[in-house]
N, C-alpha and C positions, 0 to 999 in steps of 0.2 A: 839600446840609445836608437835614434832616429836620424836618419841620415839621408841627404837627397845627393845622391852623384850626379855629377853634370860635367860638360866639359868645352870649353868657351869654340867655339868653329874655326879661330885661327890654330888650335892643336891637333884635330881632327883630323888627321892623313893619311893617303893610304901606303902600307909598306910594301915592299916587293916579290915578300912571301911569305907563307905561315912563318915560318922558323923567327920570322923579323919580327911580326907582330906577339909572336908570345914573347919573344927576348925586349919588346917595347912594354909588354905587358907584365913583364917578371921586376925590370929597371923602373919601372913608375910608382912601382909599389901596389900593383891592382892585384899580382900572382904572386903566391908565396910559398906554399905548399911541391917541395918535388915531383910527388902523386901526380898531383894536378898538371903542372909544366908538361910533364911527360906524356898525359895522356891527349894535353892540348897539344902537343908537337908533333903525336901521330897522326891525327884525327885534321887533314885540310879543310880550312872550311872552304875553301874554291869551291869544292866539289859539292858542295853542298846550298849553292845559290843555281839560279835561273843564268843561263847563258850569258842575255842581259846584264847579271849584276854582277858577272865573275871580276870586273876590274874593280868593281866597291868589297871584293871577299875580304881585302886586309884594313879592312878601314873600321878604327873600332866606333862603329855606331850601325842600327840596328839596319837591315835590310830586306827587301820586300823580296817575297820569296812566291807571291803568285796568292790568289784567292783569299786578296784582303788578311793575309795572314804573313809577318816577318820574323827574320831570324836575332834574336838580341843581339845586343853589342858583345864583341869580346870580354868585353870586364865586366859584364855579368854574369856570362857563362863562367866564366876563371869563379866569381864570386861564388856562387851556386854548386859549384861543386867544389870550393873549399868548404862550403858548409855544409856538403854532405859527405865530405871525403872521408869522414869516419866509421860511416854505413857503405861504401861501395867497395870494400878489399873483396878479394875471392872468399867465395861461398855466402856470398848476401846475393840475393835477392832485390829488384829493384823497379819502381814504375815514370817511366815519365810520359804526363799526363802534358798533350800536346805536342806532340813529338816533329808536328812540321816535317822540315827536310831532314832529319835524321840525324843532326848535326853532335845534339847532347846525348842523345843515345847511345852514338858512337864512343863518345867519351866517358859517358859511365859506364860501358863496358871495357875500354882500355884499362880500365881504373878495376878491373876484377870480378866485377857484378853480372849476373845473369838479368840483363835489362828486358822490358816488355815494357812497349809503347804503346801508346794509344792516340789517336789522330781524328778530331773530328771531319775535317775535309776528306771527302773519299780520295781527290785525286791526290794528293799527296802520300799517300801510299804509297802506291807503286813509284813514286817519283823518287820518295826518299828508300825504298828498296834496291832502287838505281843508285843513286848515290851512294848507298854506302856500298857496293859492286865497286862503282868507279874510284874510288879510295881505298880498296885494298881490304874492306871490312866485310867482304861479304862472308867469309868464313865463320865471323860471329853469328851469322843468318842460318847457313847451313850446319853448324851445330847447334843450334837452338840457344844463344847465348843471346840475339837477338830477336825478338820477336812483334812486330806490328799491325796491330789492327785497325781498323775505324771501328772510333764508335765516341758515347758520352765520357768522355775522361773524368767527370765531374764523380760518374758512377763507381769510376777503380775498376779491378778487374778480379771480381773478387774469390774466383775459379783459381788465381794464382797467389794467393794473399796467403801468411802476411808480406809486406814487402818491410825492409829494412830501412829503403832508402825510396822517400816521394818525393818526384822535381815535379814543379806544374808551373808549365812556361804560357801560360794566360793569367789573367788576373780574374777571381770570383766576386761575386757580389757577397757573396756570406764563406763562412769557411763549410764545404764540403763534408757531413756527416761521415757518410759512406768512409770519405777518403783516410780518414782521422779511423775508421773502425779498420781499417785496411792495414794501418800501422802494426811492425812488430814490435816487440815485448823485449829491448827497445827497440828504435826506431825514430827517425827524422824525418820531415814533412819541407818544404820549402816552397810555398806560394807567394802568390800577391790577392791582398785582398784590398774591395774596394772599387768605386767606379770613378765618380768624378778623384779623388783623393783616394791614392793606392799605396799600401804597405806591406815591404816582403816582410813575409812572418816567416818564422822558425816556432814549429810543432813539432816538443818532443814528448814522447811516449816512453817512459822507464820500465824497469822489469816488473812492476808491478802495475802497471798497465796506467799511471797516473801522468796524464798530461799538462804539458804547461804548455803556454805562447810565448812568446819576444818578439816585438818590434824590432825589425834590424835595420830597415831604410826605408825610404822614399822611393819607388821606382814606378813606371811606363808601361804599363802592358795591354795588347790590344783583350777582347772581352774571354774570357771561358764561357764555353756555351752549356749552359746548363738548367 
């Protein structure tokens, strides 16, 4: 199905804490599954914004993290995690393309996955590692449960593939073949595709390697470098 998620300006308001933000998402029907709720409660969004943006950390809207990059709205993070939840448990390996400030990478690790993050903007890689440390997620890095590097995410990370789950946090003009190739059997990718009009696509690969594509909803993301 095709949906466009939007929120009137008078509904968007700042919560006082990460816990309040997650509770708001749950009570408003934007967050349904306990494992996703636990992960989002464990990862405090305020640690993943620059100091100038901390006052808006708990607003359910995208926020700038510098370098012409944004961190997605919390309801979009919840949606993507729920779409990927069956592929993010212990023993899985996942790829976060456009890992940005490290927020969703941390959530994926909290759900049990070994996560590889690729960020195109070089300056954001050390910032994301610092954010993880500040949020108490540094142990994931030291244990190699989280690995982040700079690179072209559209080409994936073949040395560590296949991936049970792939999240892409920027809109690709077309579906990157390398990412489909790097999906495990079975595996799932969530990726926004399009330019002027964008659709969040769910790409599934079954145990036999058959790939299916499903249009989930209309979205608006920054472009993916590829």
